[in-house]
N, C-alpha and C positions, 0 to 999 in steps of 0.2 A: 745505978744512976748513971745518967748520960753526963758527960763533962763535955762543954761545947767552948770552944777556944774563939771568943769575940774578936775580929779583927782590930779592934781599938784598945780593949781593956785586957785581953788576954783569958786565960781559962777560967772558967767560973762554972759552978754547978747549974743544972738543968732548971732549976727552981726559980733561976734569976730572969730565964725567957718565956717567951710563949710562942707557939708555933704560929705560922702564917699561911700554911697551905703550901700547894705547888708552886715553885720557882719557874719563870720563864714561859708564864702565858701571857701572851700578847694581846693588847687591846685592840679590839676589832676596828678595822682601817675605815671602814663606813659605819659606825654603829646606827646610823638614823635609817638604814637600809635591812637592817635584821629583823627578821621575823621574832616573833615570840620562842617559837622552839629554837631558833639560832642564841638568840639571848639564853634562855635556858642553859644550852648547852656550853656557853660562855662562862656562866655564873658556877654552876653546879656538878658539871662533867670533869672529872681530873682524872690523871692515869692514876694505877695504882699496881705497880710491880713489885715482882719477886727479886728484889735484889737492888742495884744502886738507884737512888730516887735524890733529885734536885729539890730541895724545900727552902722556904722562906722563913726565917726566924728573927725575933725583934728582942733586945735586950733590955726588955720591960723594968728590971731593977737596977740598972746600969746606966748607961750611956744612953738608951732609948732609940738605938740605930737599928736598920733592917740589914739583914747580910743573908747571904745563901749557904746551904750546906747540902752537901753531896753525903746521905746516908744509905748504908745498906738495911733495906727493911726486913731481910732475912736474920740478920746478927744485930742490928740497932748501932752497927760501928760507924762512927764518923770516917767518911774517906777525904773530904776536904772541906775546907771552909773558904768562902772568898766573897767580896764585897759586890754590891749590885752593878756596879761599873766594869766588873771584871767577867771574862767571859767563863763560861761554864766549863770547867776542866773535864778532861776525858777520862780520867780515873773512873775505873770500874764499869764505864757503859760499855756495853757490848760483850760481857764477859758471860760466860756460859753459868747457868745454873748449878748449883751443887756446892757452893761456899763462896768466901769473901775472896776477891781479888785486891 
């Protein structure tokens, strides 16, 4: 079972949260100029790394606020938790495959 540390409520069991997908996906600057293929890529294509990955989560059974998590997809280990207004921490990014950092 995953234990997530909500920035506002503190540590809670993963059953209180809902996954919201990849974090830091920028909205297109000129959406009216995108082709159908570009819209499809924006809406449906996401990274799928083996290692640290920045994700969005919502504390749906608590404060109902969104926040970001850096989680190692190999080990399920949470490396960092931060609010949407904080910059993405460098923790674990750029680490070589083979184990958590």
